[in-house]
C-alpha positions in Angstrom: 4.9 -17.0 11.0 4.6 -12.9 11.6 4.0 -10.9 8.4 3.6 -7.8 7.5 1.5 -6.2 4.9 3.4 -2.8 3.7 0.9 -0.5 1.6 -1.3 2.9 1.7 -3.1 3.4 4.9 -6.9 1.9 4.6 -8.1 5.4 6.4 -6.1 7.5 5.1 -5.9 6.8 1.0 -8.5 5.6 -1.5 -8.8 3.0 -4.1 -7.6 -0.6 -5.0 -4.7 -0.8 -2.9 -6.1 -0.1 0.4 -9.1 -2.0 -0.3 -7.0 -5.2 -0.8 -4.8 -4.1 2.4 -8.1 -4.0 4.8 -9.3 -7.5 3.2 -6.7 -9.3 3.9 -6.1 -7.4 7.9 -9.4 -8.6 8.0 -9.4 -12.2 6.7 -10.2 -15.0 9.1 -8.6 -17.3 7.2 -5.5 -15.8 7.1 -5.3 -14.5 10.5 -5.8 -18.0 11.7 -2.8 -19.1 10.2 -1.0 -15.6 10.0 0.0 -13.3 12.6 -0.5 -10.3 10.1 -0.5 -6.2 10.7 -0.6 -3.8 8.4 2.0 -1.1 8.0 0.5 2.4 6.6 3.8 4.1 4.7 1.5 6.6 2.3 -1.6 8.5 2.2 -3.6 10.7 0.4 -3.3 14.6 0.4 -0.9 17.0 -1.3 2.1 17.0 -2.3 4.1 18.4 0.9 1.3 15.9 3.3 2.3 13.0 1.1 6.1 13.2 1.5 6.3 13.7 5.1 3.8 11.4 5.8 6.4 8.7 3.8 9.3 9.7 5.2 8.1 9.7 8.9 6.9 6.2 8.0 10.0 5.2 7.2 11.4 5.9 10.1 9.2 4.1 11.8 9.3 1.1 9.6 13.2 0.6 10.4 11.9 0.8 14.5 9.8 -2.4 14.1 10.6 -4.6 11.1 13.2 -6.7 12.7 10.1 -8.1 14.4 9.1 -9.8 11.2 9.5 -13.1 9.3 7.6 -12.1 5.9 7.4 -9.0 4.4 3.7 -8.2 1.6 5.1 -5.1 -0.2 1.8 -3.7 -2.0 3.0 -1.3 -4.6 2.3 1.3 -7.9 4.1 3.3 -10.4 6.3 6.2 -10.1 7.1 7.0 -6.5 5.0 4.5 -4.7 8.1 1.7 -6.5 10.9 3.5 -5.6 9.6 4.0 -1.8 8.9 0.3 -2.2 12.5 -0.6 -3.6 14.3 1.2 0.0 11.9 -0.7 2.1 12.6 -3.9 0.5 16.7 -3.1 0.5 16.5 -3.2 3.9 14.3 -6.4 4.3 16.7 -8.1 2.3 20.1 -6.9 3.6 18.1 -8.3 7.0 18.1 -11.2 5.1 14.5 -11.7 5.3 11.3 -13.0 3.1 9.5 -10.9 0.9 6.5 -10.4 -1.8 6.0 -7.8 -3.8 2.4 -7.6 -5.1 2.2 -5.0 -7.8 -1.4 -2.9 -8.7 -0.3 -0.1 -10.5 -2.3 0.5 -13.7 0.1 2.2 -15.6 3.1 0.2 -14.6 4.2 -1.8 -17.3 3.9 2.0 -19.3 5.8 3.9 -16.3 8.5 1.1 -16.2 9.1 1.3 -19.9 9.5 5.3 -20.0 12.1 5.1 -17.1 15.9 6.2 -18.6 18.2 3.3 -17.0 19.1 4.3 -14.0 15.0 4.1 -12.8 15.2 1.0 -14.8 18.5 -0.5 -13.5 16.1 0.5 -9.7 13.4 -1.4 -10.5 14.9 -4.5 -12.0 17.1 -5.0 -8.4 13.5 -4.2 -6.9 11.6 -7.4 -8.6 14.4 -9.6 -9.2 15.4 -9.5 -5.2 11.6 -10.3 -4.1 11.0 -13.9 -3.3 7.9 -13.8 -5.1 6.3 -11.4 -7.6 2.4 -11.3 -7.5 0.3 -10.2 -10.8 -3.6 -8.9 -10.5 -3.3 -11.4 -13.8 -2.0 -14.0 -16.5 -1.3 -11.3 -19.1 0.3 -9.2 -16.6 2.2 -11.6 -15.1 4.0 -12.6 -18.9 4.4 -8.7 -19.4 6.1 -8.7 -16.1 8.8 -11.6 -16.5 9.1 -10.7 -20.3 10.8 -7.4 -18.4 12.4 -8.6 -15.5 13.0 -12.4 -15.9 12.9 -13.1 -12.2 11.2 -16.6 -12.5 9.0 -15.9 -9.3 6.1 -14.1 -11.0 2.8 -15.6 -10.0 -1.0 -14.9 -10.8 -3.0 -13.6 -7.8 -6.8 -11.8 -8.7 -8.7 -9.3 -6.4 -11.4 -10.8 -4.8 -14.4 -9.6 -3.3 -16.4 -10.9 -0.6 -19.9 -11.7 -2.1 -22.3 -11.9 0.5 -21.8 -7.8 1.1 -22.3 -7.5 -1.4 -25.4 -9.4 -1.1 -27.7 -5.9 -0.3 -26.9 -4.7 -3.6 -28.6 -7.6 -5.4 -32.1 -6.5 -7.3 -34.3 -6.9 -10.1 -33.1 -5.5 -13.0 -36.9 -4.5 -14.1 -37.2 -2.2 -11.4 -34.1 0.1 -12.6 -33.1 -1.0 -16.7 -31.8 2.3 -17.6 -29.8 2.8 -15.0 -26.2 3.0 -15.1 -23.4 3.4 -12.4 -19.5 4.3 -12.4 -18.0 3.7 -9.5 -14.2 5.2 -8.3 -11.9 8.0 -9.5 -12.7 10.7 -12.1 -10.7 11.7 -15.0 -9.0 10.5 -18.1 -7.4 8.1 -17.7 -10.6 6.1 -16.2 -12.1 7.5 -19.3 -14.7 9.4 -17.5 -15.4 11.9 -20.6 -15.8 9.5 -22.9 -18.5 8.3 -20.8 -20.6 11.5 -20.2 -20.0 11.9 -24.3 -21.4 8.1 -25.1 -24.0 9.3 -22.2 -24.6 12.0 -24.5 -25.3 9.9 -27.6 -27.5 7.4 -26.1 -29.6 9.7 -24.5 -30.7 10.4 -27.7 -32.3 7.0 -28.6 -33.1 6.4 -25.2 -34.5 9.3 -23.6 -35.3 7.4 -19.9 -31.2 6.5 -19.5 -29.8 7.7 -16.3 -25.8 7.2 -15.5 -24.5 7.8 -11.6 -20.2 8.7 -11.6 -18.8 8.3 -7.9 -16.2 9.1 -7.0 -13.0 11.2 -6.4 -10.5 12.7 -8.3 -11.7 15.0 -11.5 -15.1 15.3 -10.0 -15.8 19.4 -10.6 -14.5 19.1 -14.0 -16.6 16.1 -14.8 -19.9 17.5 -13.9 -18.5 20.9 -15.4 -18.4 18.8 -19.0 -22.2 17.5 -17.9 -23.6 20.9 -17.9 -21.7 21.4 -21.0 -23.8 18.8 -22.9 -27.1 19.7 -20.9 -27.1 16.4 -19.3 -28.1 17.1 -16.2 -31.1 15.3 -16.3 -29.2 11.8 -17.7 -25.6 12.5 -15.8 -25.7 12.7 -11.7 -21.7 13.7 -10.6 -21.4 11.8 -6.6 -18.4 12.9 -4.9 -16.9 9.7 -3.1 -19.1 7.3 -1.7 -18.6 3.9 0.6 -20.3 1.9 2.6 -24.0 1.7 2.4 -24.1 4.0 -0.4 -22.4 2.8 -2.9 -24.5 -1.0 -2.3 -27.5 1.5 -2.9 -25.9 3.1 -6.2 -25.4 -0.6 -7.0 -28.7 -1.6 -6.2 -30.3 1.0 -7.7 -28.2 0.1 -10.8 -28.6 -2.1 -14.2 -24.7 -2.0 -14.7 -21.8 -0.9 -13.7 -19.8 1.1 -16.4 -15.9 1.8 -16.4 -14.1 2.8 -19.5 -10.7 2.9 -18.5 -7.4 3.2 -20.8 -5.4 1.7 -17.6 -6.4 -0.5 -15.2 -4.9 -4.1 -13.1 -7.9 -5.9 -11.8 -10.6 -3.0 -10.6 -12.9 -3.5 -7.5 -15.3 -1.9 -8.7 -16.0 -4.4 -11.5 -15.6 -7.3 -8.8 -18.3 -5.1 -6.9 -20.9 -5.0 -9.8 -20.4 -8.6 -10.6 -21.0 -9.7 -6.9 -24.5 -7.6 -7.0 -25.2 -9.1 -10.2 -24.9 -6.3 -12.7 -24.2 -6.1 -16.3 -20.5 -4.8 -16.8 -19.5 -2.7 -19.6 -15.5 -2.1 -19.9 -12.3 -2.1 -21.8 -10.5 -4.1 -22.6 -7.4 -3.3 -20.5 -5.6 -5.1 -17.5 -6.5 -8.1 -15.7 -10.9 -7.1 -17.5 -10.9 -9.3 -20.5 -9.6 -12.0 -18.0 -12.7 -11.0 -15.6 -15.9 -10.0 -18.1 -17.1 -12.0 -20.8 -20.1 -12.7 -22.9 -21.8 -13.7 -20.4 -21.3 -11.2 -18.2 -20.7 -8.2 -19.5 -19.8 -6.3 -23.3 -16.5 -4.7 -23.5 -14.7 -2.2 -26.1 -12.1 -0.6 -26.9 -10.5 2.6 -24.5 -12.1 5.5 -26.5 -14.0 4.0 -28.8 -17.1 6.0 -27.5 -19.7 5.4 -30.5 -19.0 1.6 -29.1 -19.6 2.8 -25.5 -22.3 4.2 -26.7 -23.8 1.1 -28.5 -23.2 -1.0 -25.0 -25.1 1.3 -23.4 -28.3 1.5 -25.6 -27.5 -2.6 -25.8 -28.1 -3.2 -22.2 -30.9 -0.1 -21.6 -34.6 -1.8 -21.0 -33.0 -5.0 -21.9 -34.7 -6.3 -18.7 -34.1 -10.4 -20.3 -30.6 -10.0 -20.8 -29.9 -8.2 -17.3 -31.7 -11.2 -15.3 -29.8 -13.6 -17.1 -26.4 -11.6 -16.6 -27.1 -11.4 -12.9 -27.3 -15.0 -12.1 -24.2 -15.3 -14.2 -21.8 -12.0 -13.2 -22.4 -13.3 -9.3 -21.4 -17.3 -9.8 -18.7 -16.5 -11.7 -17.3 -14.0 -8.7 -18.4 -16.7 -6.2 -16.0 -19.7 -8.0 -13.2 -17.8 -9.2 -13.2 -14.0 -8.1 -14.0 -14.3 -4.1 -12.1 -13.1 -1.0 -11.6 -16.2 0.2 -10.6 -17.4 -3.1 -8.0 -15.0 -2.9 -7.1 -15.5 0.7 -6.3 -19.2 -0.2 -4.1 -18.6 -2.5 -2.6 -15.5 -0.7 -2.0 -17.9 2.3 0.2 -20.7 -0.1 1.9 -17.4 -1.7 2.9 -16.8 2.0 4.0 -20.5 3.0 5.8 -21.3 -0.1 8.0 -17.8 0.2 8.9 -18.8 3.4 10.0 -21.5 2.5 7.4 -24.1 4.2 5.4 -25.1 1.3 6.3 -28.7 -0.4 6.5 -28.5 -4.0 6.5 -26.6 -7.0 4.7 -22.5 -7.1 1.0 -23.0 -7.5 
């Protein structure tokens, strides 16, 4: 079976969707069974650059799509959903099968805020698909409530524990160090984290926080300077590869105080690196982070966030206990191998090759 995976460019875009697509392209088990190609439909950059790329990408798609049997369409909110609706319409007119994979952290809010015409486009988008994949059970229920497809199933993101093994370390080496990875801005709770660090540092002067990612990097740096936290908070740009592993290795806990999320790769990578997780009760996070491997607070609750930083800072015994639990939970439930096993089932069933009911 020939499968085309459509979504953001692996090299020209940052974030979770690109990481998931890269994992599918590199997945040995998937590629032993299926002939998989990836198709970049979007890149990061200025608005004119993005628009031109998306237009030319669609025309490139029209030249190649008839060669494929099944399409795996990755989508987020706003323009991504409307663009992918155009792709899906073309696919279904050709009588081919398609899977929609919903990633956008704000997708549900985006849909709820649309007018009748916009909602109609998105409803048709979902109901035309042969299968819809959600990042969590909570999302699956919400998508079904809105679109009533009957074909929405859960596919958790996955991480390769072996790739993060080099970031596993003894918390005693860095018991007061925390790291936040990913895009910076209001939605990610970056400014809340700076304020929480200011509160926590008053009671734990040894606290150190590193924030690394893209987005509102300069604005976050300015907030750190305003609060006089330069000795406690370092704000870096985007990191990847060995630098990301180094930051994880030198941290006791990963912090992600987002207001909206799907299933963040940063949290899964932190767990695979044996770190405690401090995050919020949004998206799929409560299905991943429990009292055994971290602490969740309500988004925007700066005081609770500061208390969580103090709870783990210097608490070597708790951090060591959590380290083993985090890795075990990833290996059992959120490994990329498990993700690809389930995805292979979904591919077979969407193409009409599977037996029995949906898994």
